[in-house]
N, C-alpha and C positions, 0 to 999 in steps of 0.2 A: 367498213366492208372493202375488200380488195377488188377494185373494178376491172382488174386485168383478167379476172376469172369469172366464169359463169357457173352457177350451180344447177344441176339437173337432178330432179327428185321424182321418184315414183313410189307409190304406197301399196302395201298389202294390208288390207284391213280385215281382221277377223271379227265376226259378229255372232254372238250366241243368240240363237233364235228362241222366241218366247213360247215354245211348246211345253206342255206339262210333262211329257215323257221324252226319253232320249231318242236319238235318230234310228237306232236299230233294235231297241228293246223297250220294255215297259217301265223301266226305272224312272224315278222322279228326277226332274232337273232343278228342283228347288235349291236356292242358294243358302249355304250356311248350315247344312245338316252335320251331325257328328261324322267324323271321318269313316269312310268305307261303309256307310249305312244305305246309300242309294246305289247299290250294286247288285249284279246278278252274273251268271256264267258268261253271258254275251259280252257285257261291257268290261269284264275283267279278263277276257281272252281265254276262257277255259277251252281245252281241246274238244272239238265236235259241236260247240255251240254255234248256231247259225243266225245271221242277221235278218231282220224283217224291216223294210223301209217304212218310216213314219210319213204318211201322206201329207201331213201338215207342213213338214219341212219343204217338200216340193212346192207347195202353194206359197209359202212365205218367200222362198228363193225366186220364184217366178214373179211375185208381186214386186219385189225390190228391183228385179230386172226391168219390168214394165215401167216402173216409176223413174228409172234412170236411162230410159231410151234404148235399152238393149234389145237385141234380137233373141227370142226364146228358142232354144234348141229343143224341138218337140220329140226328138229321139236322142236322149242323152244316156250316159252310162257311167258306172263307177269303176275306179281303178285302184289297185293295191300299191301303196307307197311303202316300201320296205326301209325301216331304220330301227336301230337298237338303242333304246334309252330306257332308264328305269321306270319312267311314268307312262310308258307305252306298253300295255300288258300283252298285246298280241305280237309285238315286234314288227307290226306293220300298221298303217293307218288306211282306212277306206276313204278315198278322196276322188276327185275327178281331174284328169289331165287331158285326155285326148278329146273327149266330148263333154265339155262343161254345159251346164243348163243355160247360161246366158253369155252373150258375146256382144262386143262392139256397141257400148253405150257411152254416155257422157253425163257430166254435171257442169253447169255453168256457174261460175263464181264471180263475185264483184271484186274488182281490183282498182287501185287508184287510176289506172289508165283505161278502165272500162270493163266490160264483160269478157271473161276468158273461159274458154271451153276446155275442160279437163276430160280426156278420153278414159273410158273404162275398157280395158282389154277383155276382161271376162269376169264372171261371177260363178263360183263353183260351190257345191255342197261337200261337206266332209264331217268327220267326227272329231271331237276334241280329245286330247290326251288327259291323263291324270295330272296331279299336282304334287311336286316335291316340296316337302317341308323340312327345312334344315334346322336341326336342333344343335345349337352351339354349345349347350351345357353338356350334352352326351357325345358331342362330336360325331354325329351321324345324320343321315337323311332318311326321312320317313315318306311313304307314298300314300296319298289319299286318292282313291279311284272314283270318288263321287262325281268328278267332272268328266271322267272318261266316258266317251260316247254321247256327251252333250252335243246337240246339232249346231254346226257352224255353217255360215257362208263366208267365203273368202272373196273379197272384192279387190281385184288387181287393177290398178290404174295404169295408164300409159305414163311414161316419164315426162309429163307436161308441166310440172311445177318447178319454180325456180327460187322460191324463198319460203321461209317459215310462215310468213303471213298467208301465202297462197295455200300452203298445206293445211293450216288451221281453218281457213275459209272453206276448203274442200271438205274437211272432216265435219265441220259444224253443219254444212248443208246436207251431207250424207246422213249424219246422225238424226237430223230433223226429219228427213224423208222416211227413214226407217221407223222412227218413233210414231210418226203420223200413221204409218201402215200398221202399227201394232206388232211388227215382226220381232222387235226386241226393245228392251228398255235402254240399251246402249249406255249402261253405267260403267264408265271407265274404271272407277274405284273398285268395282266388284268383278272386273275382268270381262264383262259381257260385250265390251268393244275394245279391241286391241289393235294397235297399228305398228307395223314394221316399216321402217323408212329405208328405202334404197337410194343412196346418194352418191353422186360423182361430181367432180369439177373438171372444167376444161378451159382452155384459153378463150377469152372473149372473141366471138365471131367464128370460132371453129365449129365445123359440122360433126367432127368425130367425137364420140362419147369417151369420157375418161373411164378409168377402172372404178367400179362401184363397190361400196360396202353396204351391208345390211345392219341396221340398228334395231335391237330388240329391247324388251323390258321397259316399254314406254306406256305409262298408265295415267297420264294426264296431258291436257293440251300444253300446259306450261313445260312439262318435261320434254314433250315432242319438240317444241320450239327451241329449248335450250340444247337438246341433242343435235338438232340440225345445225345450229350456229357452231357448236363445238366441233362436230365432225367436218364441217366445211373448212373451218380454220385449220384443223389438223391436216387435212389433205393438201391444202394450199401450202402449208409450211413444209410438208414433205417434198412437194414438187419444187418449191423455191430452193430447197437444199440439194436438188438434183437426185432425189431418191424416188423410188416407185411406190405407188399405193398398192397394197396387197388386197386382192379380192377375198373378203372374209366376212364372217358374221361377228358383230361386236355387241357387247352388252353395255347399256348406259347405266351409270350409277348417278342418280339425281342428287344424292347427298354430296358427293364429291364433285359433281358437275364435270364428269369425265367418263370416257368409255375405255373398255379393255377388250382385247380379242378373245373370242370364245372358241372359234374353230374356223378352218378354211371354208369358204363358201361352196356349198354343194351345187351340182346341177342335176338335171333330170336323170342322167345316166347313173349317178351315185345311188339313186333311190330304187333302181331296177323296177320301174313301173310295169305292171301288166294288168290286163282286164280282170276285175274282181270276179272270181269264179262262183262266189256264193250269192250273187245278186244278178237278176235279169236286167236288161236295159229298161229305162223309164220312158214310157210312151205317153206323151201329153196330147190328148185328142184336141181337136179344134173346139169342141163343146166345153171341155174342161178349161182350156185356156181362156175362152170367152167368159166363163163364170168367174175366173180369177180377175179378168179385166173389168168386168161389171162390178165387182166388189171393191175396186180401188177407191179410196176416199178422196175427197177434195184436198189437194196438197196446199202448202202455204202460199205458193206463188199465185194460185188461182184464188185463194181466200183474200189475199191483199187486193186483187183487182175487184173482187165482188164487194169487199168492205167499203172501198172508195165510192162505189155506186149506191150501196144500200144504207150505210150507217153514217151518221153525222159525228164522227170521231176523228181526232187529229191523226195524221199519218204515223206519228211517233207511237201513239197508243196502239194503233193497228199492228205496227211492227212488233211491239212487246207482246201483245195478246196472242198473235199468231206464232210466236216463237215456241209455244208449247201447245200441243193439241188439246190438253186438258183445259187450259185457259180459254182457248178458242171455243171449245164445246160449251163451257159454262157461260161465256159471253153470249153466244148465239141463243142458247136455250133461255137464259134469264131475260134477254132483250125481247124475245118472242112473247114472253109472258107479260112483262110490265110495259113494253113499248117505249122504254126509255134507255136506249143504248148508251148515251153519254153518261148517265148515272151508273149503269152497270160497269162501264169502262172505268169510271172514277173509283169504284169500290175494288175492282181488280187491280188497277194500277197503284192504288194507295194502300189501303189496309191489308189486302191480300198479299201483295208483294212484300210489305213490311213484316208481316207475321211469318211468311215463308223464310225470309232472311234471318229473322230473329231466332227461329226454331231450327235453322239449318235443314229445311225440308226442300224437296223438289216438287214442282207443280203437279206431277202425276200422283203425288200422295194426297192431294186435296180430296176431301170426302164429303163436303157439304153440297147440298142440292141446289140447282138453279132456282127451284120454286121458292126456297127459303130466302135466297138473296133477293129475288123479285118482290117477295112479301115485305122484306125489310125496307126496300126502296119505297114501296107503297105507303107503309106506316110513316116513314119520314116525310114523304111528299105531302101527305094529308095532315101533317102536324100532330099525329097521334103521339109521336115521340120526337125529341129534339136531337140535334146532331151528336152531342156527347153521349146520350143514352144509346143512340144507334150504334156507336162504336163499341160500347159495352156489350150490346146484344150481338153484334157481329162477331166479337171474340168467341162467344158461346156457340154461334153458328159454325165458325171456323173449326173449333175444337170438337164439338159434339153434334153438329147439325141439328140444333134445336129448332122447334117451330117458333118463329119470332112472335107471332100473335099470342100464343099460349104463354111464352116466357114473359112477355111484357105484362100480360094480365096477371099471371101468378106472382110476379114480383112488384106489382104496383108501380110500373115505370111510365105510365101514360103522362103526358104533359099536363100540368095543372093549368086549367083555363079559368079558374075562379078569380075574377078581377078583385074581389074583396080580399081574399087571402094574399094575393100578390101585392096589393096596395099596402096592406098591413105590414108585410115583410119589408117592403121598400122603405116605409116610414121608419121602421126600427133600424135598418141599416144606415139610413141617413143620420138618424139621431146618434148612433154609436160611432160614427166616423165623421165628425165635424171638420177635421183637418182636410180630409179628401174632398169634401164638399167645397171648402174654401179654395183648395188647389184647383179644382175644376173651374170654379167661377173666375179664377185668375188666369185661365187659359191653358192649364195643364191637362191635355186630353187623356193622358195615361191614368189620371185619377178616376175617370169614368169607368175604365176597364176594371180597376180594382173594385169599385162599387158594384159593378155587374157581377164580378166573381163572388163577392160576399153574399149577394142576393141569391145567386144560383146555389151556393153552398147551403144557405139557410133553407132553400126550397128543395134540398137534396137532389139537385140537378134536374128536377122535373118541370121547371118553368120554361117558357119560350124565351130564349135569349133576346129576340127582337122586341118582344113585349116588355121585357125587363129594361132594356135599353131605352125604349120610348118613354116608359113610366118614370124612370130615374131623371131623364132630361126634363120632363114636365114638372116633376116635384122640385128639382133644383132651381 
């Protein structure tokens, strides 16, 4: 890193809201439909079609504003942003410039030097554009308008970040808040959270901002970090050569790990903003705002404080469990049923995280019930099944949310507590493995593990491992 220069970064984060229908019409927002099937005259910009605001969009936007310490503008309005592009069917976008719904918020992030406050300049509501699909075989571009009219909030930060690490910390915190609120799934790979990076460099200690560029096409945290490093180095190199940085929009190519200029950077005058004539101002009454405030969930920061007081689990476990709302909800509900929070934590931190990684799933895709996890913990604690059987049963719970009591009964998986049957099996294993017996007697502890394994195999995994261990030692 060139310490003669400082990096100044601000973000514009676009988040697709989790409404079932679009912002100004009744078309579906579901991801992945056949091209141009979730469309109507409104979202394809047909002449004379009029927009009708989706109430849920306002509630989600206000909820995000409240969670990030913003002031809610109870009389906000929409503006028309004019630009011409093939994926923009109306040749304008309905957005908010003059009176956005949220202003003056912040997010606190952890940095090596302590807590740093990142300001949020504003949050505004707007509609998304369509999507261009470039067909290299036919050498043409096709337009899919399914995404046109999908509701967005744009969260505009202050230029308070100075490194890729701070940007990622800010985005991760923002993503977690929005997912806890249920306002969006924030899946970068599906485009439901997108970040544009505004970056400039200046001489260390200078108060004057340098010329900024905007980086687009960033669809992962890794790509964002690489783009920041690449653009910072590019600007410093230009300045060192005595050349000027041009204010422009640049497109990041993650495969080439380089960016190229798209167009000169516009400002508000280029878009010829004016108040949207087809929509009345949005008036948020005190009662409506209070209902939104009352519906705010407990966020991660508050959960961590409460977990420290209520549950006997390590701080590391609490950090991981609260990193996803779905995990936190499962943990709390299962713990309330079985009264064994550490056991619940162990299953979530161990088998659940392993299976999620193995199947490349996200936590919000978990479909098993806390009741069935709590019941599995009870069965294991009471010795009805042993640990290895419990893992087998949990896999079925994870995949199909089976009732563990019924599954254990139907498949004959209860631990065999018949002393006679166990003793008979132990005698046979010892008789079949004289060398292992001799090895154990000569001090080789691993030999006992082998004998335990052979006994468990003969008992089809349904014996109590501790009982097997004890009986083998007694017989040897």
